[in-house]
Residue frames as qw, qx, qy, qz and C-alpha x, y, z in Angstrom:
[[0.002, 0.887, 0.461, -0.004, 0.01, -0.01, 0.00],
 [0.356, 0.346, -0.045, 0.867, 1.24, 3.45, -0.84],
 [0.223, -0.572, -0.561, 0.555, 0.45, 5.49, 2.25],
 [0.025, -0.263, 0.130, 0.956, 0.62, 8.66, 0.20],
 [0.257, -0.198, -0.686, -0.651, -2.08, 7.45, -2.18],
 [0.344, -0.520, -0.774, 0.113, -4.27, 6.43, 0.75],
 [0.215, -0.479, -0.341, 0.780, -3.84, 9.80, 2.45],
 [0.082, 0.127, -0.329, -0.932, -4.67, 11.77, -0.64],
 [0.325, -0.296, -0.772, -0.459, -7.69, 9.63, -1.43],
 [0.326, -0.523, -0.710, 0.341, -8.99, 9.83, 2.14],
 [0.120, -0.418, -0.164, 0.885, -8.61, 13.56, 2.27],
 [0.178, 0.014, -0.505, -0.844, -10.24, 14.06, -1.12],
 [0.331, -0.414, -0.818, -0.222, -13.17, 11.84, -0.15],
 [0.272, -0.531, -0.569, 0.566, -13.64, 13.72, 3.10],
 [0.074, -0.262, 0.063, 0.960, -13.57, 17.05, 1.33],
 [0.184, -0.283, -0.689, -0.641, -16.70, 16.15, -0.66],
 [0.399, -0.605, -0.689, -0.019, -18.79, 16.32, 2.52],
 [0.146, -0.740, 0.066, -0.653, -19.93, 19.18, 4.71],
 [0.816, -0.551, -0.169, -0.052, -19.85, 16.99, 7.81],
 [0.193, -0.774, 0.584, -0.151, -17.03, 17.18, 10.33],
 [0.965, 0.097, -0.242, 0.032, -14.89, 14.06, 9.85],
 [0.180, -0.794, 0.527, -0.243, -12.31, 13.52, 12.58],
 [0.822, 0.149, -0.540, 0.105, -9.89, 10.62, 12.90],
 [0.555, -0.724, 0.336, -0.236, -9.03, 9.49, 16.40],
 [0.781, 0.285, -0.501, 0.239, -5.71, 7.71, 16.77],
 [0.515, -0.163, -0.588, 0.602, -4.95, 6.95, 20.38],
 [0.168, -0.696, -0.442, 0.541, -5.33, 10.36, 22.05],
 [0.108, -0.267, 0.308, 0.907, -4.87, 12.44, 18.90],
 [0.453, 0.661, 0.555, -0.223, -7.72, 13.92, 16.92],
 [0.248, -0.225, 0.499, 0.800, -7.06, 14.80, 13.28],
 [0.534, 0.583, 0.127, -0.599, -9.27, 16.60, 10.80],
 [0.725, 0.125, 0.625, 0.262, -9.38, 14.10, 7.90],
 [0.477, 0.855, 0.187, 0.082, -9.60, 16.99, 5.43],
 [0.116, -0.902, 0.402, 0.102, -6.09, 17.99, 6.49],
 [0.872, 0.367, -0.305, 0.106, -3.53, 16.06, 4.43],
 [0.211, 0.602, -0.591, 0.493, -0.71, 17.19, 6.71],
 [0.604, -0.386, 0.455, -0.528, -2.55, 15.88, 9.78],
 [0.978, 0.105, 0.034, -0.177, -3.04, 12.52, 8.09],
 [0.651, 0.551, -0.464, 0.238, 0.61, 12.25, 7.07],
 [0.014, 0.527, -0.661, 0.534, 1.71, 12.52, 10.67],
 [0.612, -0.197, 0.495, -0.584, -0.92, 10.17, 12.04],
 [0.911, 0.205, 0.002, -0.357, -1.95, 7.49, 9.56],
 [0.029, -0.503, 0.862, 0.048, 0.15, 4.32, 9.93],
 [0.740, 0.015, -0.563, -0.368, -0.85, 0.92, 8.67],
 [0.536, -0.032, -0.795, 0.284, -1.60, -1.69, 11.28],
 [0.079, 0.039, 0.526, -0.846, -3.21, 0.69, 13.74],
 [0.039, -0.605, -0.778, -0.162, -6.92, 0.77, 14.40],
 [0.033, 0.070, -0.040, 0.996, -8.64, 4.10, 14.23],
 [0.134, 0.640, 0.704, -0.279, -11.97, 5.62, 15.10],
 [0.106, 0.240, 0.362, 0.895, -13.63, 8.02, 12.70],
 [0.059, 0.556, 0.597, -0.575, -16.10, 10.48, 14.19],
 [0.083, 0.272, 0.537, 0.794, -18.55, 11.87, 11.64],
 [0.031, 0.627, 0.599, -0.497, -21.10, 14.55, 12.48],
 [0.058, 0.332, -0.207, -0.919, -23.07, 16.84, 10.23],
 [0.613, 0.363, 0.104, -0.694, -25.81, 17.20, 7.62],
 [0.789, 0.385, -0.391, -0.276, -24.48, 14.49, 5.29],
 [0.379, -0.548, 0.722, -0.189, -23.02, 12.23, 7.93],
 [0.864, 0.076, 0.471, -0.160, -24.61, 9.02, 6.65],
 [0.757, 0.646, -0.062, 0.075, -23.21, 9.41, 3.15],
 [0.097, 0.812, -0.536, 0.209, -19.86, 10.52, 4.57],
 [0.630, -0.411, 0.634, -0.183, -19.63, 7.51, 6.88],
 [0.903, 0.280, 0.324, -0.033, -20.29, 5.10, 4.02],
 [0.593, 0.768, -0.188, 0.152, -17.80, 6.76, 1.70],
 [0.089, -0.776, 0.580, -0.231, -15.05, 7.03, 4.32],
 [0.790, -0.233, 0.549, -0.144, -15.51, 3.42, 5.43],
 [0.877, 0.452, 0.154, 0.051, -15.09, 2.32, 1.81],
 [0.394, 0.821, -0.353, 0.215, -11.90, 4.33, 1.26],
 [0.376, -0.637, 0.632, -0.231, -10.29, 3.09, 4.49],
 [0.877, -0.014, 0.469, -0.103, -11.23, -0.51, 3.64],
 [0.752, 0.652, -0.074, 0.059, -9.80, -0.16, 0.12],
 [0.292, 0.741, -0.511, 0.324, -6.45, 0.69, 1.66],
 [0.765, -0.142, -0.600, 0.188, -6.64, -2.02, 4.32],
 [0.040, 0.333, -0.458, 0.823, -6.83, 0.48, 7.17],
 [0.333, -0.403, -0.836, 0.164, -8.69, -0.69, 10.24],
 [0.119, -0.216, 0.067, -0.967, -11.39, 1.86, 11.01],
 [0.063, -0.536, -0.808, 0.236, -14.46, 2.02, 13.27],
 [0.016, -0.373, -0.257, -0.891, -16.88, 4.67, 12.05],
 [0.148, -0.483, -0.699, 0.507, -18.87, 6.44, 14.73],
 [0.027, -0.476, -0.340, -0.810, -21.64, 9.00, 14.40],
 [0.354, -0.365, 0.205, -0.836, -24.35, 10.70, 16.36]]
């Protein structure tokens, strides 16, 4: 897996939504729309929680889960 490709794709997918999409990795919270934040946080083999809140949260959760799965990243998607 090219981590760079995963990061760009995750950020681009997140940017399509108005909802807040925040990645929790241990005690760090990263705005998924921030490529720089993802670069410093996203490491294969970890498990992450994704917090999605906003007007299009259902669509955002489905899209983000698909992108993370495509790159074999272990994610639990949480919402309201």
